[in-house]
N, C-alpha and C positions, 0 to 999 in steps of 0.2 A: 445562509443564516446559521445553520447548525455548526458550521466550521467556526464562525465568529464566537458563538456561545462556548464552543469547546476550548478555544485558545484563551478566551477571557476567563473561563473557569480555572484553567490551568494557571494563568497569571495570578488570579486571586489566591488559589490554594498553595502555590509554590513560589510566588514572587518573581517569576520569570516566564517568558514565552516558551511554549513547547518547541523543541528542536527536532524531534523525531518521534513518529507515531506509527503503529501498525494498525491497519483497519481490516477487519474481516469482511468479506463480501460473499454473500450467498445468493444463488440464483433466484430462489423464491422471494427473498426479501427485496431483491432488485426489481422484480416484477411487480410486487405489491406496492412499493414506494415510488416507482417510476425512476429509479436510479439515484436515490438520495445518497447512498454510500459513495458512488462515483463522483457526484457533484461535490460532496464533502471533501473527498480526497483531492480533487482538482483545486478547490478553493483553498485548502490548507497549503498547497504548493504555491499558491498565488497565480493560478491559471484559471482562465474563464473559457468555457466552451463557446465555439462559434456555431451558429445555427443556420440552416436553410429556412428562410422565412416562409416558403411555400408549404413544405411538408413537416416543418418543426422537427427536423432530424439534425442531430449534431454532426457537423461536417469537419470539425477540427478543434483547434484551441488557440487562444491568444494568451501570451504571458503578460500579466499585469506589471507595469513598471513599479519599482520599489517605492517610489513616492506615493503612488496610488494605493499600494497595499498597506503601507503604514505599520508594518510589523515584520519580523523575520519570516522567511519561507520555512515551512515545516517539511522535513525529509520524510515523505510518506512511503511506507511499504504496504502493499495490498496482499493479503492472504486470501486467495479465492477458493471457493468450493469447486469440486469437479463439475457440478451442474452449471455453475457460473461460467467455467472455462468452456464448456461445450455449447452453451446457449448464447453467450455474449462475447465471441472472439473480437468483435469490433471495439468493445469497451476495454478489453485487455490491451489491445493495440493502442487505444487512445491514452490510457493511463501510462503505459510504458513509454510512448512517444513524448508525452508531456513531462514525465519524470526525467527522461534523458535530455530534453531541451532545458529544463531547470538546472540540471547538473552541468550543462555546457555554458551557463551564464558566467560572465566575468564579474562576480560579486564577492565581497569578503565573507569569511566564514561566519561572522556574527549575523549576517543577513541571510546567507544561503549555505546552511550546513551540508546539503546534498552536494553542491558544487565543490565545497572544501574536501569532502570525503572522496569524491571522484579524483580530484587533483592529487590526493594523498595515495591513490592506488586502490581504493576499495572497489569492489565489484559494482557495476552500474545497474544490475537488475533490481527492480522494485516490485515486481509482481511474481508471487510464488504460489504454488499449489501442489497437489498430488501428481504423481507421474501420469503421463498421458494414458487415458483409459481407466485410471484408478479414481476412487472416490473416498472421501472421509479424511480423518486426521490421524488414522493409525492407532487410535487409542481404545476403540470400543472392544476389540477382542482382548486386549490386555486386561481391561476392567472386567468384562463379562467372565472371563476365564481365571481371573485373579492370578495372572502370571507376571505381575510387577511387584517389586519389593520396596523400592524407594521412589519418591517423586522424580528423581533423576532418570529412572527407567522410562517414565511417561514422557519426560522432556526429550530424551534421546529418540523415542519412537516418533514424536511429533516432528522433530528436525529431519529425521530420515524420510518420513512419509511425505512431508510438505516441502522438501527441499528441491523443488523443480522450478526453474525460472521460465517465465512466459513473457511474450511480447516479441522483442527482437530475437529471442531464443524461444523455440517452440517446445518447451517441456524438457530442456537440458538439465541434467542432474547438477545441482548446486547447493548441497547441503551446507557447505562452509559459508556460502553467501547468505543464506537464511540465518544461520547461526550468528554471523557478524551483524546482520540487520537487527536481530532480536536483542543482541547485547547492547545496541545503541539506543533502542527506543525507550521512551519515558512512560509510555502507556500503550495498552492495546485496547482498541475501541471496536465494539460491535453494536451497531444501532439496532 
């Protein structure tokens, strides 16, 4: 439902469907909402979780056919907190697997920008966070100690600090990949 509201609001405000979004996912928010951020990310990609009916656990995902989805798929990047990374590795793997499956679809770029970017040679990682064992976005010390001059200094710290890919890669440094993803997004969403 939140994914539908988000894409419809973007359509109203900008006259077109969103093609790429970054969603921030924090561990405490995920616990409080029961996974709303992850459900939203999957729905935006046109992916539906599959469930074990007995224990109500997510066991995988199903890609919705384009005819059922009725709109273009959104190329979603997830920026996870360190606590999210540590507490929910299964959700990191789920989002990463779903994103890679969507990128592997044989669909035109108007319908599936993630697949088009992958075919064009862009990096496939869609889940980023701080390096393994680290927490935060790398900005607090700069702000507290007033050791930044321009907003570009904050941007560089954010990219350096958060440029580690998760999922298929387990915290591999990929600052360039995060920078590319951020240059392509139309909005950053934090629920």
